N, C-alpha and C positions, 0 to 999 in steps of 0.2 A: 672153449673146447667144442669140437664138432659134435653135434647131436646125433643120436642114432637115426633119427628121421632124415637128416642131411646125408649121412653116410649111405643110407638105403637108397636115397634118390639118385645117387651117382654111382652106386656099386656096380651096376651093369653097363654104365656109360663107356662106350668105346670112343665116343666123340663128345666134346663139350662145345655147345654153341653159346657164345656170349652176345647178348644185345650190346649195342655200342653206347648209346647215350644213357648213362647211369652206371651200369656195371663196369665200364671201361673208362669213361670220362664224363665230365659235365660239358656237353658241347657248347652250351650258351652261357657258360660261367662268365665270359668276358664281354659278350654282346647280348643284351637282353632279348629273349625270345619274342617279347612283345613288339620290339622294333622290327624284327623279321616279319612277324605277322602283318604289321602295318604296311610294310613295303610290298608284301604280296597282295594285300588288299588294293593298294594303288595300281598294281599291274592289272588285277582283275577289273578294276573300275574302268580302265581304258578300253576293255573289250565289252563289258556289259555291266552298267551301274547296278543292276539288280543283284548281281553276284555278290558284290561287296556287302549288300544289306544282309545276306545270309551268313556273313562271317561274325556277326555280333555275338560275343561270348565264346568264340571258338579259337583254336590255335592255328599255327602255320601249317601243320599237317592237314588240318581240315580244309585249308585253302587249296591244297593240292588235290584233295578228294573232290572238292566242289568245282574246281576249275574246268573239267571237261564239259560242264553245262554251258560254258561259253564258247565251245568249239575247240578243235584241235590246236588252233593257233594260241588260244588262251592257255590251254594245258601246257604247251611247249614254253610259253613265256613265263608262266609261274614256276614250272620245273627248273628252267634255266636260272631264274632269279634265285630260287631256293638253293641250288647247288652253289652259286656264288656266295650266298650268305653263309652256308655251312663251311665252305672253305675259309672264309674270313674268320668265322667263329672259332674253328679249331686251332687257328694260329695263335689265338690269345686265350685259349681255354684253360691254360695252366696244366698242372701235373695230372697224371692218371688218378682215377679213384683210388683211395687208400685200399690196399689189398688186391687191387686188380692185377698188377704186375706179378705179384706172388702167386695169384691164382692161375694166370696164364703159364707161368713157369712150372708150377706144380702139375698142371694138366699135361704139359708136354713131357715132363720128367717121368710121369707115371705111365707113359706109353700111349696116351690118348691122342687123338687128333683134335685140332682146335680150329674153330671157325668163328668169325664175326658175322652175325646175321642181324641186319639192321634195316629199319625204315629210313635211316639216313642214307645219303648217297655213298656208293663205294669210293668215290673220289675223296670225300672228306675223311672217311675211315683211313684210307691209305695215307693221306696227308698227316694225320695225327700219329699213326704208327711209325711213319718215317721220322717224324720230328723227335720221337721219344725212343728210337732204336728198338722197337717192338716187333718189327716186321717178321723176324725170324721165329717168333713164337706163334705165329698164326699161319695156318696152311690154306685157309680159304676165307675170302671176303665176299659175302653175298649182300649187296645193298639193294635198295629198292630199284626195280626195273624202270628205266627211264620212260616216262610218258605212260606208265601203266599203274596208276595209283591203286587200282582195285586189287593188285597183287601184294600190297603191303600187308603186314600183320594188322589185324588178326587172321588174315588168310594164311594157310599153312604153306603157301607157295615157296617162300624164301627158305624155310626149314627143309622142305622136301628137295629143293635144288641143292642145298648144302649137303644133305645126307647122300644124295646121288653122286655128287662130285667126289666126296670122300670115300665112297664105296661102303658106307655103313648103313645098316637097316635103321629106319627111324626109331624103332623101339629100343635101340642101343645108343640113342643120343639123348642128351639132357640139355635143355635150354636154360640159361640164367638170364632172367629179365626183371625189369622193375615196373612193368605196367600190366594192367589187366589184358591188354591186347597181346602181350607176349604170352601170357598163360593160355589165352584162348587159342592162339596159333599153335602152341605146343600140344594142346589137347586135340585139335583138329588134325595135326600131323602124326599124332600117336607117339610123341616123344614124351619123356618125363620133363619136369620143370622145377626150377628153384626160383622162388620169388625173392627179389632183393628189395627190401623195404628201406629205401634211402630217405624217406620222408615220413614224418609222423602221420599215422593213420593208414599207411599203406599195408601194414600187417594184415588188417582185417580184409581189405579189398582184394589183396592177392590171394589170401586163403579162401575167401568166398568164390573167387574165380576158378579155384580148383588146383592151385599150385600144390605139388607134392610136399613141399616144405617151404617155409619162409625164413629168411635170414636177415639180420640187421647189419652184418659186417661181411665184407668180401674176404677178410682174413679168416673167417670161419670156413669159407669155401676152400681157401688155399690149404688149410689144414686137412680138410676132408679129402682133397684131391691127391694128397700124398700117397694114398692107397692105390694099388694097382686095380684096374677094372676087372670084373669077372669075365671070363671067356666062355 
């Protein structure tokens, strides 16, 4: 059953923003993210061996953030390789996250607008939505801007772009995300946030980051979204 806190977090939401990797699907369920990170390190190595040393213990998104230190060519090469990897990954990622389709449908049925707001590329989001016949449920897709990693979440940029495109004030938007950077972006954009704890231990980190509410199931969100937003 949807909690009072969850209902409150979306009660004024005229638009719901869904992070992609986690709330909608597991992008690297079929291709290990560690393999992607290694491939990006190889790309970085070809431009500046010192860059690859900085990647120890970091993930593939960190490679994208670090790559500008190797110059614009390094950034472009890493970005292009990552898009290739994401497109390959979503083709074998499997079904959407349990409760994700119901949540998208409930958001639209309630009269809200829906956007995917992701640090993944817009290309891979579109590929997945097309594969699973979900395109009609999403009005906007705002992926990371090509060759501008500084604008990825936790920057509020993607959320503010989405709100502007949909014609909704940020305070009337709610972001559903599974990472601390999602919550930080929502706070910076002055939207509300629902933390999706899809891994053990995330409940605490999402709550400490400032999520308005934390859920463990997207089905709970779907139930809460059946209510019409306040106007």
